[in-house]
Structure formats: C-alpha cells, structure tokens
N, C-alpha and C positions, 0 to 999 in steps of 0.2 A: 802488120802481118807476122813479123818475127815473134812478137810477144804472144800472139794468138796461137801460133804453132807450138811454141814452148809450153804454154799453159795447157793446151790440149794434150800434149805428150805427157806432161806431169800427172794429169788426172786420168788419162787413159791407160797408162802403163805403170806397173809396180816399179817405182823408182829404185827401190833397194835391189831389185832383180836385174837392173840394167847393167850390162857389161860394157867395157870400153869399145869392144868390137861392134856391139849392137848400136851403140850411140853413134859411132863413126859411120856405120853403114847407113843408118837413117839420115844423118846429115848429108851424106853424099847423094842419096836418093832425092832428097828435097832440093839440093843444089842442082842436080841433073834435070829435075823437072822445072827448074827456074823459079822455084818458090823462095829460095834463099840465095843470097850472093855468097861468094867464097868467104868473105869476112864474117858475114852473119852465121855461116855454117861453122866456122871455127869457134866463134863465140858460143854458139849453141852447144857444141861438143864440150867446150871448157865448162860452161855453166852446168850442163847435165852431169858431167863427171864429178864436179864438186858436190852437187846435190845428191848424186847417187852414193858417193862415199859417206856423206853425212847421214843419209837415210840408213845405210848399212850399220853405221856406228850406233845410231839411235835405236835401231831395231835390236841390235845385239844387247845394248844396255837395258832395253825394255824386257827382253827375254830373260836376262840375268836377274832383274828385279822380280819378275814373275816366278822364276824357279826358286829363288831365295824365299819369297813369300810363301810359296806352296810348301816348301820343306819345313819352314817354321811352323806352319799350320799343322803339318803332319807330326810335329814334335820328334823329329829324327835327330840323332846325334850328328854334329858337324865334324869335319876333319879336325878342327881345333879341339873339340870335345874329346875325340879319340886320342889325340896326341897327349892331352893332359892326363887322361886315364892311363895311357901307356907309361908315362913318366911316373905317375903315382904307384902303379903296380911294380915297376922296377925298384923304386925306393922301398916299398914294403917288402919285396923279395930280398933285397939287400939287408934290410933290418932283421928279417927272420934268419937269414944266413948267419949274420953276425951274432945274433942271440943264441942260435944253435951251437955255434962253435965255442961260445963262452960257457955254456953250462951243460 
C-alpha cells in the first residue's frame, strides 16, 4: 500500500514543485485517514523530500543546458567573450596612448 501511494503521488504531482510543507501535510492527511502508519509517513516524507530536491536540481540543470544551447544557436556573445573584448580594447587604448605620447 505504501509503495502504491508513493508511486501515485510521484506520477500525479510535479515532484519538483513539491515543498516540504506540502509533503508533510499530505503525509499527515494519509496517516490521519489510516492509510499510513507514523513510521511509513515519516519514510514517505523523507523519500519525497529527497526526490523533490533531486528533481529540482535536475530541472535546473536541464533549463541551464537548454538556455546555453539556445544562446549558442542564436550566436550571441557570451560574458566571457565580452570580458575578452574589453581586455583587448583596454590594451589597444593603452598602446595608442603610449604611441601618442612618443610621437
């Protein structure tokens, strides 16, 4: 019964969107209705919190990869590109300044 409830929750609810409060509230409701023992409720909370954290991290990584891929396809300058160009401009300005003061 415990595994069935857990599997149903995982498929029925967006795991990445579950907060600790929501998970604890659900476990309390299930325990109150007699569907889970206190021990099973605690285990359910712990399992879902771990899986929720992992899902959030995985979702964040997936979004980051998608954004990087999209930016690469758009052929936009990255922060690193801008830093390199800024450094190059500073060097060129300094060289021009030195050349101007010499001659």
